[in-house]
C-alpha positions as CSV (number, residue, x, y, z in Angstrom):
1,M,-30.2,1.1,8.9
2,E,-27.7,1.8,11.6
3,M,-25.4,4.9,11.6
4,N,-22.3,2.7,11.2
5,Q,-23.8,1.3,8.0
6,Y,-24.3,4.8,6.6
7,L,-20.8,5.5,7.6
8,S,-19.5,2.4,5.8
9,M,-21.4,3.5,2.6
10,F,-20.0,7.0,3.0
11,I,-16.4,5.7,3.3
12,D,-16.7,3.4,0.3
13,E,-18.3,6.0,-1.9
14,S,-15.9,8.8,-0.8
15,R,-12.9,6.6,-1.8
16,D,-14.5,6.0,-5.2
17,H,-15.1,9.7,-5.8
18,L,-11.6,10.7,-4.6
19,Q,-10.0,8.1,-6.9
20,A,-12.1,9.2,-9.8
21,M,-11.1,12.9,-9.2
22,N,-7.4,11.9,-9.0
23,E,-7.7,10.1,-12.3
24,Q,-9.7,12.9,-14.0
25,I,-7.3,15.7,-12.9
26,L,-4.4,13.7,-14.2
27,S,-6.3,13.4,-17.5
28,L,-7.1,17.1,-17.4
29,E,-3.4,17.9,-16.9
30,S,-2.8,16.2,-20.3
31,S,-5.8,17.9,-22.0
32,P,-6.4,21.2,-20.0
33,E,-8.9,22.5,-22.6
34,D,-11.3,19.5,-22.3
35,I,-14.3,20.8,-20.5
36,T,-16.0,17.3,-20.4
37,I,-13.3,16.2,-17.9
38,V,-13.9,19.3,-15.8
39,Q,-17.6,18.5,-15.7
40,N,-16.8,15.0,-14.4
41,I,-14.5,16.3,-11.7
42,F,-17.1,18.9,-10.7
43,R,-19.8,16.2,-10.5
44,S,-17.6,14.1,-8.2
45,A,-16.7,17.0,-6.0
46,H,-20.4,18.1,-5.8
47,T,-21.5,14.6,-4.8
48,L,-18.7,14.3,-2.2
49,K,-19.7,17.7,-0.7
50,G,-23.3,16.7,-0.4
51,M,-22.4,13.3,1.2
52,S,-20.0,15.0,3.7
53,A,-22.6,17.7,4.7
54,T,-25.3,15.0,5.2
55,M,-22.9,13.0,7.5
56,G,-21.9,16.1,9.4
57,F,-18.2,16.2,8.2
58,E,-18.1,20.0,7.8
59,D,-14.3,20.3,7.0
60,L,-14.7,17.8,4.2
61,A,-17.8,19.7,2.9
62,S,-16.2,23.1,3.1
63,L,-13.0,22.1,1.3
64,T,-14.9,20.4,-1.5
65,H,-17.1,23.5,-1.8
66,E,-14.0,25.6,-2.4
67,M,-12.8,23.1,-5.0
68,E,-16.2,23.4,-6.7
69,N,-15.9,27.1,-6.9
70,V,-12.6,26.8,-8.8
71,L,-14.0,24.1,-11.1
72,D,-17.1,26.0,-11.8
73,L,-15.1,28.9,-13.2
74,V,-13.1,26.5,-15.3
75,R,-16.1,24.7,-16.7
76,N,-17.7,28.0,-17.6
77,H,-14.6,29.2,-19.5
78,K,-13.9,31.9,-16.9
79,L,-10.6,30.5,-15.8
80,K,-7.8,28.7,-17.6
81,M,-6.0,25.9,-15.8
82,D,-2.3,26.3,-14.9
83,S,0.3,24.5,-12.9
84,F,-0.6,26.3,-9.7
85,I,-4.2,25.4,-9.9
86,F,-3.4,21.7,-10.7
87,D,-1.1,21.6,-7.6
88,C,-3.8,23.2,-5.4
89,L,-6.4,20.6,-6.6
90,F,-4.0,17.7,-6.0
91,K,-3.1,19.1,-2.5
92,S,-6.9,19.4,-1.8
93,L,-7.4,15.8,-2.8
94,D,-4.5,14.8,-0.5
95,S,-6.2,16.7,2.4
96,L,-9.6,15.0,1.6
97,E,-8.0,11.6,1.6
98,S,-6.3,12.3,4.9
99,M,-9.7,13.3,6.4
100,V,-11.4,10.2,5.1
101,E,-8.6,8.1,6.4
102,D,-9.1,9.8,9.8
103,I,-12.8,8.9,9.7
104,I,-11.9,5.3,8.9
105,Q,-9.7,5.2,12.0
106,G,-12.6,6.4,14.1
107,G,-11.7,10.1,14.1
108,T,-13.9,13.1,13.4
109,G,-12.5,13.9,10.0
110,Q,-11.5,17.4,11.2
111,A,-8.3,19.0,9.8
112,D,-6.7,22.4,9.5
113,V,-7.4,23.2,5.9
114,T,-7.1,27.0,6.2
115,E,-4.0,27.2,4.0
116,I,-5.4,25.2,1.1
117,V,-8.8,26.9,1.4
118,A,-7.0,30.3,1.2
119,A,-5.1,29.1,-1.9
120,L,-8.4,28.0,-3.6
121,K,-10.1,31.3,-2.7
122,S,-7.2,33.2,-4.1
123,I,-7.7,31.4,-7.4
124,V,-11.4,32.3,-7.5
125,S,-10.6,35.9,-6.8
126,G,-7.6,36.0,-9.2
127,D,-5.4,37.3,-6.4
128,Y,-3.0,34.3,-6.5
129,A,-1.3,35.6,-9.6
130,K,-0.5,39.0,-8.1
131,G,1.8,37.4,-5.6
132,G,3.5,35.3,-8.2
133,A,2.2,32.1,-6.7
134,A,1.7,30.6,-10.1
135,G,5.4,30.5,-10.8
136,G,5.3,33.6,-13.1
137,T,2.4,32.5,-15.2
138,T,-0.6,34.8,-15.1
139,P,-3.9,33.0,-15.3
140,K,-6.5,34.2,-17.7
141,V,-9.5,35.0,-15.5
142,E,-12.3,36.1,-17.7
143,R,-15.2,37.5,-15.8
144,T,-18.0,37.2,-18.3
145,T,-21.6,38.2,-17.7
146,A,-24.5,35.9,-18.4
147,A,-26.0,36.1,-21.9
148,G,-29.4,37.1,-20.4
149,G,-32.4,35.0,-19.5
150,E,-32.1,31.7,-17.8
151,F,-28.6,30.7,-19.0
152,D,-25.2,32.0,-19.6
153,E,-23.6,31.5,-23.1
154,F,-21.8,28.3,-22.1
155,Q,-24.9,26.6,-20.7
156,Y,-27.0,27.7,-23.7
157,S,-24.4,26.4,-26.1
158,I,-24.4,22.9,-24.4
159,L,-28.2,22.7,-24.5
160,Q,-28.4,23.9,-28.1
161,Q,-25.8,21.4,-29.3
162,S,-27.5,18.6,-27.4
163,I,-30.8,19.3,-29.2
164,E,-29.0,19.4,-32.5
165,A,-27.4,16.0,-31.7
166,G,-30.8,14.5,-31.0
167,I,-30.2,14.2,-27.2
168,P,-33.3,15.2,-25.2
169,V,-33.1,18.4,-23.2
170,L,-35.6,18.5,-20.3
171,R,-36.9,21.2,-18.0
172,L,-38.1,19.8,-14.6
173,E,-40.0,21.7,-12.0
174,V,-39.9,19.8,-8.7
175,T,-42.2,20.8,-5.9
176,V,-41.7,19.4,-2.4
177,R,-44.6,19.0,0.1
178,Q,-45.7,21.9,2.3
179,D,-45.0,19.9,5.4
180,C,-41.5,18.7,4.3
181,V,-39.0,19.2,7.2
182,L,-35.7,18.6,5.3
183,K,-36.2,20.3,2.0
184,A,-32.4,20.3,1.2
185,A,-32.2,16.5,1.8
186,R,-35.1,15.8,-0.5
187,A,-33.5,18.0,-3.2
188,Y,-30.2,16.2,-2.8
189,M,-32.0,12.9,-3.3
190,V,-33.6,14.3,-6.5
191,F,-30.2,15.5,-7.8
192,N,-28.8,12.0,-7.0
193,V,-31.5,10.4,-9.2
194,L,-30.8,12.9,-12.0
195,E,-27.0,12.5,-11.9
196,Q,-27.3,8.7,-12.3
197,N,-29.2,9.1,-15.6
198,G,-27.8,12.2,-17.2
199,E,-26.3,15.6,-16.6
200,V,-27.7,18.7,-14.8
201,I,-26.7,21.8,-16.7
202,K,-28.5,24.5,-14.7
203,S,-30.7,24.8,-11.7
204,N,-32.8,27.7,-10.5
205,P,-32.2,28.6,-7.7
206,S,-28.5,27.7,-7.8
207,V,-27.4,24.3,-6.4
208,E,-25.7,26.2,-3.5
209,D,-28.9,28.0,-2.6
210,I,-30.9,24.7,-2.8
211,E,-28.4,23.0,-0.5
212,Q,-28.8,25.8,2.1
213,E,-32.6,25.5,1.8
214,R,-32.8,29.0,0.2
215,F,-35.9,28.2,-1.9
216,D,-39.6,28.1,-1.2
217,Q,-41.4,24.8,-2.2
218,S,-40.1,24.3,-5.8
219,F,-37.0,24.5,-7.9
220,V,-36.3,24.1,-11.7
221,V,-33.6,22.0,-13.3
222,Y,-32.4,22.0,-16.9
223,Y,-31.2,18.5,-17.8
224,I,-29.7,16.4,-20.6
225,S,-30.5,12.7,-20.6
226,Q,-31.4,9.8,-22.9
227,I,-33.9,8.5,-20.4
228,D,-37.6,8.5,-21.3
229,S,-39.3,11.5,-19.9
230,D,-42.1,9.4,-18.3
231,E,-39.6,7.1,-16.7
232,L,-37.7,10.2,-15.4
233,H,-41.0,11.6,-14.0
234,K,-41.6,8.3,-12.3
235,Q,-38.1,8.1,-10.7
236,V,-38.1,11.7,-9.4
237,A,-41.7,11.5,-8.1
238,S,-40.8,8.3,-6.2
239,V,-38.5,10.4,-3.9
240,S,-40.2,10.8,-0.5
241,E,-42.1,14.1,0.2
242,I,-42.0,15.2,-3.4
243,D,-45.5,16.7,-4.2
244,K,-45.3,17.3,-7.9
245,V,-42.9,16.9,-10.9
246,D,-43.5,18.8,-14.2
247,V,-41.3,17.6,-17.1
248,I,-41.1,19.5,-20.4
249,V,-39.0,18.4,-23.4
250,L,-37.4,21.5,-24.9
251,D,-36.7,22.2,-28.6
252,Q,-34.7,25.0,-30.2
253,A,-37.6,27.5,-30.2
254,K,-38.5,27.0,-26.5
255,L,-34.8,27.2,-25.6
256,A,-34.5,30.5,-27.5
257,E,-37.5,31.9,-25.6
258,L,-35.8,31.0,-22.3
259,M,-32.7,33.0,-23.2
260,S,-34.9,36.2,-23.4
261,P,-37.2,36.2,-20.4
262,P,-40.5,38.0,-21.2
263,S,-41.9,40.7,-19.0
264,G,-45.3,42.4,-18.4
265,S,-48.1,41.3,-20.7
266,N,-45.8,39.1,-22.7
267,A,-45.1,37.1,-19.6
268,A,-48.7,35.9,-19.4
269,A,-48.6,35.0,-23.1
270,A,-45.4,33.1,-22.6
271,Q,-46.8,31.3,-19.6
272,A,-49.8,30.2,-21.6
273,Q,-47.5,29.1,-24.5
274,A,-45.4,27.1,-22.1
275,E,-48.5,25.3,-20.7
276,T,-49.7,24.6,-24.2
277,A,-46.3,23.2,-25.0
278,A,-46.4,21.0,-21.9
279,A,-49.8,19.7,-22.9
280,S,-48.8,18.9,-26.4
281,T,-45.7,17.2,-25.1
282,K,-47.8,14.8,-23.1
283,E,-50.0,14.0,-26.1
284,A,-47.1,13.6,-28.5
285,P,-45.9,10.0,-29.2
286,K,-43.0,9.2,-26.9
287,Q,-39.5,9.2,-28.4
288,E,-38.0,5.8,-27.9
289,A,-35.0,6.1,-25.5
290,K,-31.8,5.3,-27.3
291,K,-29.6,2.6,-25.9
292,A,-26.7,5.0,-25.5
293,P,-24.7,6.2,-22.5
294,A,-26.0,9.2,-20.7
295,A,-24.8,12.6,-22.0
296,G,-21.5,14.0,-20.8
297,G,-20.3,10.6,-19.6
298,A,-22.5,10.6,-16.6
299,P,-22.5,7.4,-14.6
300,V,-25.4,4.9,-15.1
301,A,-26.6,3.0,-12.0
302,G,-25.0,-0.4,-12.0
303,R,-26.5,-3.6,-10.8
304,T,-23.9,-4.1,-8.1
305,I,-23.9,-4.3,-4.3
306,R,-21.0,-3.8,-1.8
307,V,-20.2,-6.9,0.3
308,D,-18.0,-6.9,3.3
309,I,-14.9,-9.1,2.7
310,E,-15.4,-10.9,6.0
311,R,-18.7,-12.3,4.7
312,L,-17.0,-13.6,1.6
313,D,-14.3,-15.2,3.8
314,T,-17.1,-16.9,5.8
315,L,-18.7,-18.1,2.6
316,M,-15.4,-19.4,1.4
317,N,-14.8,-21.3,4.6
318,L,-18.2,-22.8,4.6
319,F,-17.8,-24.0,1.0
320,S,-14.4,-25.4,1.9
321,E,-16.1,-27.7,4.4
322,L,-18.7,-28.6,1.8
323,L,-15.9,-29.5,-0.6
324,I,-14.2,-31.8,1.9
325,D,-17.6,-33.6,2.5
326,R,-18.1,-33.9,-1.3
327,V,-14.8,-35.7,-1.7
328,R,-15.7,-38.0,1.2
329,L,-19.2,-38.8,-0.3
330,E,-17.5,-39.5,-3.7
331,Q,-15.2,-42.0,-2.0
332,L,-18.1,-43.7,-0.1
333,A,-20.2,-43.9,-3.2
334,S,-17.4,-45.7,-5.1
335,E,-17.1,-48.2,-2.2
336,I,-20.9,-48.8,-1.8
337,R,-21.6,-49.0,-5.5
338,R,-25.4,-48.2,-5.4
339,S,-26.6,-46.6,-8.6
340,E,-29.0,-44.2,-6.9
341,L,-26.3,-43.0,-4.5
342,T,-23.7,-42.7,-7.3
343,E,-26.1,-40.6,-9.5
344,T,-27.0,-38.3,-6.6
345,V,-23.4,-37.8,-5.6
346,E,-22.4,-37.1,-9.3
347,H,-25.1,-34.5,-9.6
348,M,-24.1,-32.9,-6.3
349,S,-20.5,-32.8,-7.6
350,R,-21.5,-31.0,-10.7
351,V,-23.6,-28.5,-8.8
352,S,-20.9,-27.9,-6.2
353,S,-18.3,-27.4,-9.0
354,D,-20.5,-24.6,-10.5
355,L,-20.9,-23.2,-7.0
356,Q,-17.2,-23.3,-6.4
357,N,-16.6,-21.3,-9.6
358,I,-19.1,-18.7,-8.5
359,V,-17.7,-18.5,-5.0
360,L,-14.1,-18.0,-6.4
361,K,-15.3,-15.4,-8.8
362,L,-17.0,-13.4,-6.0
363,R,-13.6,-13.0,-4.4
364,M,-11.9,-11.9,-7.7
365,V,-11.2,-8.2,-7.9
366,P,-9.8,-6.3,-10.9
367,I,-6.2,-5.3,-10.2
368,D,-7.2,-1.8,-11.3
369,T,-8.1,-1.2,-7.7
370,V,-4.4,-1.3,-7.0
371,F,-3.1,0.2,-10.2
372,N,-5.4,3.2,-10.1
373,R,-3.4,5.0,-7.5
374,F,-0.1,4.7,-9.4
375,P,-0.5,7.4,-12.1
376,R,-0.8,10.1,-9.4
377,M,2.1,8.6,-7.4
378,I,4.4,8.5,-10.5
379,R,3.4,12.1,-11.4
380,D,4.3,13.4,-8.0
381,A,7.6,11.4,-7.8
382,A,8.6,12.6,-11.3
383,K,7.8,16.2,-10.4
384,T,9.8,15.9,-7.1
385,L,12.8,14.5,-9.0
386,D,12.4,17.0,-11.9
387,K,12.1,14.1,-14.4
388,K,9.7,13.4,-17.3
389,V,8.1,10.0,-17.0
390,D,5.1,8.4,-18.8
391,L,3.3,5.5,-17.0
392,I,1.6,3.2,-19.5
393,I,-0.8,0.7,-17.8
394,T,-2.1,-2.4,-19.6
395,G,-4.3,-5.3,-18.3
396,A,-5.8,-3.3,-15.4
397,D,-8.9,-5.4,-15.8
398,T,-7.0,-8.6,-14.9
399,E,-8.6,-10.2,-11.8
400,L,-6.9,-11.4,-8.7
401,D,-8.1,-12.9,-5.4
402,R,-9.0,-10.1,-2.9
403,T,-6.5,-11.5,-0.4
404,V,-3.7,-11.0,-2.9
405,I,-5.0,-7.6,-4.0
406,D,-4.9,-6.3,-0.4
407,E,-1.2,-7.4,0.1
408,I,0.4,-6.7,-3.3
409,G,0.0,-2.9,-3.3
410,D,3.1,-2.0,-1.1
411,P,5.6,-4.2,-3.1
412,L,4.4,-2.7,-6.4
413,V,4.7,0.9,-4.9
414,H,8.3,0.2,-4.0
415,L,9.2,-1.3,-7.4
416,L,7.6,1.7,-9.2
417,R,9.4,4.2,-7.1
418,N,12.6,2.5,-7.8
419,A,11.9,2.7,-11.5
420,V,11.3,6.5,-11.3
421,D,14.1,7.3,-8.9
422,H,17.0,5.1,-10.0
423,G,15.8,3.5,-13.3
424,V,14.7,6.4,-15.5
425,E,17.5,9.0,-16.1
426,P,17.1,12.8,-15.9
427,S,16.0,14.4,-19.2
428,A,19.3,16.0,-20.0
429,E,21.1,12.6,-19.5
430,R,18.6,10.8,-21.6
431,V,19.0,13.3,-24.5
432,A,22.8,13.0,-24.3
433,L,22.4,9.2,-24.6
434,G,20.2,9.5,-27.6
435,K,17.1,8.5,-25.8
436,P,13.7,10.2,-25.8
437,E,13.5,13.1,-23.3
438,T,10.6,11.4,-21.5
439,G,11.2,8.1,-19.8
440,T,8.6,5.3,-20.1
441,I,7.5,2.9,-17.4
442,H,5.2,0.0,-18.5
443,L,3.0,-1.6,-15.9
444,R,1.4,-4.7,-17.2
445,A,-0.8,-7.4,-15.8
446,Y,-2.0,-10.6,-17.5
447,H,-3.2,-14.2,-16.8
448,S,-1.1,-17.2,-17.6
449,G,-2.4,-20.6,-16.4
450,N,-3.3,-20.5,-12.7
451,H,-1.1,-17.4,-12.2
452,V,-1.2,-13.6,-12.7
453,F,1.9,-11.9,-13.9
454,I,2.6,-8.3,-13.2
455,E,5.5,-6.6,-15.0
456,I,7.2,-3.3,-14.3
457,E,9.5,-2.3,-17.2
458,E,11.4,0.9,-17.7
459,D,13.7,2.2,-20.4
460,G,16.3,3.6,-18.0
461,R,19.8,2.8,-16.9
462,G,19.5,-0.8,-16.1
463,I,21.6,-2.7,-13.6
464,N,25.4,-2.1,-13.6
465,R,27.0,-5.5,-13.3
466,D,30.4,-4.3,-12.1
467,K,28.9,-2.0,-9.5
468,V,26.7,-4.8,-8.1
469,L,29.6,-7.3,-7.9
470,K,31.8,-4.7,-6.2
471,K,29.1,-4.0,-3.6
472,A,28.5,-7.7,-3.2
473,M,32.2,-8.4,-2.4
474,E,32.3,-5.4,0.0
475,N,29.3,-6.9,1.9
476,N,30.9,-10.4,1.8
477,V,28.0,-11.7,-0.2
478,L,30.4,-13.1,-2.8
479,T,34.1,-14.0,-2.9
480,K,36.3,-12.7,-5.7
481,E,36.5,-16.2,-7.2
482,Q,32.7,-16.5,-7.3
483,A,32.3,-13.1,-8.8
484,A,34.5,-14.1,-11.7
485,H,32.1,-16.9,-12.8
486,I,28.7,-15.5,-11.9
487,T,26.1,-15.2,-14.6
488,D,24.1,-12.0,-15.4
489,D,20.9,-13.6,-14.0
490,E,22.6,-14.4,-10.8
491,V,24.0,-10.8,-10.6
492,N,20.4,-9.5,-11.0
493,Q,19.2,-11.7,-8.2
494,L,21.9,-10.3,-5.8
495,I,19.9,-7.0,-5.4
496,F,17.2,-9.0,-3.6
497,A,19.7,-9.8,-0.8
498,S,18.9,-8.4,2.6
499,G,20.1,-4.8,2.9
500,F,21.7,-4.8,-0.5
501,S,21.8,-1.5,-2.3
502,T,23.8,0.0,-5.2
503,A,22.5,3.5,-4.7
504,D,25.2,6.1,-4.1
505,K,22.8,8.0,-1.8
506,I,19.4,7.1,-0.4
507,S,16.7,9.5,-1.6
508,D,13.3,10.3,-0.1
509,I,11.8,8.4,-3.0
510,S,13.7,5.1,-2.8
511,G,17.1,3.5,-3.4
512,R,17.6,0.8,-5.9
513,G,17.9,-2.4,-3.8
514,V,16.8,-0.8,-0.5
515,G,14.0,-3.0,0.8
516,L,13.9,-5.3,-2.3
517,D,14.5,-8.2,0.1
518,V,11.3,-7.2,1.8
519,V,9.5,-7.0,-1.6
520,K,10.7,-10.5,-2.4
521,T,9.7,-11.9,1.0
522,K,6.2,-10.4,0.8
523,I,5.6,-11.7,-2.7
524,Q,6.9,-15.2,-1.7
525,S,4.5,-15.1,1.3
526,L,1.7,-14.8,-1.2
527,G,2.9,-17.9,-3.0
528,G,4.5,-15.9,-5.7
529,Q,7.9,-15.1,-7.2
530,V,9.8,-12.1,-8.4
531,Q,12.4,-12.0,-11.2
532,L,14.6,-9.3,-12.6
533,D,15.8,-9.0,-16.2
534,S,18.1,-6.0,-17.0
535,E,20.4,-4.8,-19.6
536,W,22.9,-2.0,-18.8
537,G,21.9,1.2,-20.6
538,K,18.6,-0.2,-21.9
539,G,16.5,-0.6,-18.8
540,S,15.1,-3.2,-16.4
541,K,12.0,-5.4,-16.0
542,F,10.7,-6.8,-12.8
543,S,8.3,-9.8,-13.3
544,V,6.0,-10.7,-10.4
545,Q,4.2,-14.1,-10.5
546,L,1.2,-14.5,-8.2
547,P,-1.4,-17.3,-7.7
548,L,-4.9,-16.5,-8.9
549,T,-6.4,-17.5,-5.6
550,L,-5.1,-18.6,-2.2
551,S,-8.0,-20.7,-1.0
552,I,-8.9,-23.6,-3.4
553,I,-6.4,-25.1,-5.8
554,S,-6.1,-28.0,-8.1
555,A,-3.4,-30.5,-7.0
556,M,-1.9,-33.9,-7.7
557,L,-2.1,-36.2,-4.6
558,I,0.9,-38.4,-4.2
559,R,2.0,-41.1,-1.8
560,L,5.4,-41.4,-0.1
561,N,5.4,-44.7,1.7
562,N,2.4,-44.4,4.1
563,E,2.1,-40.6,3.9
564,K,0.1,-38.5,1.4
565,Y,1.1,-35.1,0.0
566,A,-0.3,-32.6,-2.5
567,I,1.6,-30.9,-5.3
568,P,-0.1,-27.8,-6.9
569,L,-1.0,-28.6,-10.6
570,S,0.2,-25.2,-11.6
571,S,3.8,-26.2,-10.8
572,I,3.7,-29.6,-12.6
573,V,5.0,-30.0,-16.1
574,E,4.3,-33.7,-16.4
575,T,4.4,-37.1,-14.6
576,M,6.5,-40.0,-15.9
577,A,8.3,-43.2,-15.2
578,V,12.1,-43.1,-15.3
579,R,14.2,-46.1,-16.1
580,Q,17.3,-46.9,-14.1
581,E,19.6,-46.2,-17.1
582,Q,18.2,-42.7,-17.4
583,I,19.6,-41.7,-13.9
584,R,23.1,-40.3,-13.7
585,S,25.4,-39.0,-11.1
586,V,26.9,-35.5,-11.7
587,H,29.3,-34.3,-9.0
588,G,27.7,-36.6,-6.5
589,N,24.2,-35.3,-7.3
590,R,21.5,-37.5,-9.0
591,M,20.3,-36.2,-12.3
592,V,17.8,-37.6,-14.8
593,E,17.7,-37.3,-18.6
594,Y,14.8,-35.1,-19.6
595,R,14.1,-34.3,-23.2
596,T,17.4,-32.8,-24.6
597,G,19.2,-32.2,-21.3
598,V,19.4,-33.4,-17.6
599,I,17.5,-32.1,-14.5
600,P,18.1,-32.7,-10.8
601,L,16.4,-35.8,-9.3
602,V,15.0,-35.1,-5.8
603,S,13.8,-37.8,-3.4
604,L,10.9,-36.3,-1.5
605,A,10.9,-39.1,1.1
606,D,14.5,-38.4,2.0
607,L,13.9,-34.7,2.0
608,F,10.9,-35.0,4.4
609,D,12.4,-37.9,6.5
610,V,9.5,-40.2,5.6
611,P,9.9,-43.5,7.4
612,G,11.1,-46.2,4.9
613,G,12.4,-43.7,2.4
614,T,12.0,-44.2,-1.4
615,N,13.8,-46.9,-3.4
616,I,15.3,-45.4,-6.6
617,S,17.2,-48.6,-7.5
618,G,14.3,-50.5,-9.1
619,N,13.5,-50.9,-12.8
620,E,11.2,-47.9,-12.9
621,T,10.9,-44.8,-10.7
622,Q,7.8,-42.6,-10.6
623,V,8.6,-38.9,-10.9
624,V,6.8,-35.5,-11.1
625,V,8.5,-32.9,-13.2
626,I,8.1,-29.4,-11.7
627,R,9.0,-26.0,-13.0
628,K,10.0,-22.7,-11.5
629,G,10.6,-20.1,-14.3
630,D,13.0,-21.7,-16.7
631,K,14.4,-24.2,-14.2
632,M,13.0,-27.7,-13.7
633,A,13.5,-30.7,-11.3
634,A,12.1,-34.2,-11.0
635,L,10.5,-35.3,-7.7
636,V,10.6,-39.0,-6.8
637,V,7.2,-40.4,-5.5
638,D,5.9,-43.9,-4.6
639,E,2.5,-43.5,-6.2
640,F,0.2,-41.1,-8.0
641,I,-3.2,-41.1,-6.2
642,G,-4.8,-38.6,-8.7
643,Q,-5.9,-35.1,-9.3
644,Q,-8.2,-33.3,-6.9
645,E,-9.6,-29.9,-5.9
646,I,-8.2,-29.2,-2.4
647,V,-8.8,-26.6,0.2
648,L,-5.6,-24.8,1.3
649,K,-5.4,-24.4,5.0
650,T,-2.6,-22.6,6.9
651,L,-0.6,-24.5,9.5
652,G,-1.3,-21.9,12.2
653,K,1.1,-19.9,14.4
654,Y,2.9,-22.9,15.9
655,L,4.1,-24.6,12.7
656,T,6.0,-21.8,11.0
657,K,9.0,-21.7,8.6
658,L,8.6,-25.3,7.6
659,F,10.9,-26.1,4.6
660,A,9.0,-26.6,1.3
661,I,5.6,-26.9,3.0
662,S,3.0,-24.1,2.1
663,G,0.0,-25.5,4.0
664,A,-2.2,-28.5,4.5
665,T,-5.5,-29.9,3.3
666,I,-8.1,-32.3,4.7
667,L,-8.8,-35.2,2.4
668,G,-12.2,-37.0,2.0
669,D,-11.2,-39.8,4.3
670,G,-10.4,-37.3,7.1
671,Q,-6.6,-37.6,6.7
672,V,-4.4,-34.5,6.5
673,A,-2.1,-34.1,3.6
674,L,0.7,-31.5,3.5
675,I,0.9,-29.2,0.5
676,I,4.4,-29.1,-1.1
677,D,5.9,-25.7,-2.0
678,T,7.7,-26.7,-5.1
679,N,9.3,-23.2,-5.5
680,A,11.5,-23.9,-2.4
681,L,12.9,-27.1,-4.0
682,I,14.4,-25.2,-7.0
683,K,17.1,-22.7,-6.4
């Protein structure tokens, strides 16, 4: 494997660990006494340190090492978390993310981290409280001595409780070969195997000494896991240059013996006793491994692989070509009418449909990959503004096309910052209004049809209609007469106008309306829409509608004179024939009766200047009813060709800003059909 492939793995895994640490520290801030969370953070920091040292990124390794020292004190009940420690850990994560980003950009990952390292060291020594760095709160640094023997009291308590709960506690003695050159690297690989299946409680020598190769040929690990001891022996022994692995299952009696190490003649007796115990362990019937997660929430190895997005794009493009040929074969088979050919083509169609579903699912990514950075962002923004804000996320497992995922992050960041800065009021103002002191922002994602909806809703001030109208008239967006008759929905849409803002001052976080035109443009470029609902004094809700995928869509093919067009099925309500008497003229515009009301009648042939136009004066007119939100329109067509899966192709750099055209597709007969952007037809 080439070095750049190792680097790619390092970058991917570093990002995962940093995100996990961000989320876990946020959780710890809510439950500072939960040692399980601290163990998880420590494990991620430890893994990141080992990876960084192996790759030669010393600044990364040294900073994570200092974080480990702080976390080690906390998990051993020698240090209580406080606001200063939380801030230091978050700043450390920011520095680590910057260093990883530098590596991604081709840099060395080096950075000046002396200040944050000094702060972390002052926490370990307890000096930070003397200078008042913790904002007046004195940390409780309790320097306790080990309980004697192999473990301290905390480690002994964990092992004892695990045995009582029926979770196997194992003692492993791992010996590396005499001729092993990189002992620390082999030890790291052993720990990697262990951490995938359970939790390491104690090692002898310490992990730090093992990493610095300060051990002879063997080391001992005390370990909690549900994995079968024989299977564990097999996995550890499979690591290169490992000479021997001894695994002993501990019970309460053996654990108690380890707490009081024997000396002199008793040592020999204890050694013989341990060997007898090891032998009886091998002869005893194996305890069946429980189908339960590993102790302490340790990650279990998943059956997944990382795939470069460019390879998926190539796969999608190849399948797109296959889809075009499939449609052509179906057309030829219907013309030739040979049963053998028809059966073969039908089978190929079924297989390629299944393949299409798999290819599309390969590109689908949970929106959690975007959402997971928002809790930390909201926490920092709220702290900067001295506000209390809860972010509640639902539907983070909703899946979206990777192309959309990559682009949607920045618009959502802007909307969320708006919600914190100019939506949610300061605590004192909220209390005065009879609201809860803490504001709430809901971030939701859910599927509906061929779309994904993302909603950002807060219980803050809402949009001030009068203020918006005043600003709109000042900017000559509206006249005084128009302002008198404008609806609330139309007022809400005004804040998406270019450069429009109702903020009295622009803060570092955001300004309500500043850049919302950019947000709208970005979402529309992805084939989506954004809508705002707001009630003054109650709050606001931004709803973002996005297509599930940008590559293959279901569409209705229609004919306008001699030209063919495609309309996405997700926009179509129904197709119907309209009689002449159902068509009316309202203020010079053609409308058609539809259900209990009337909707606009749009001639696509006239709109696109199709030679010959469309005749609406006959007995019956074929129409496609389309919807955008709660608004509808009827599009006049000459003929319905039928429903078809089409491959969406862009029109390139030369054909840009075409009205109501979102792309093109190649049909089975080789013809090109333009894809109609129905959203542009409804204002």
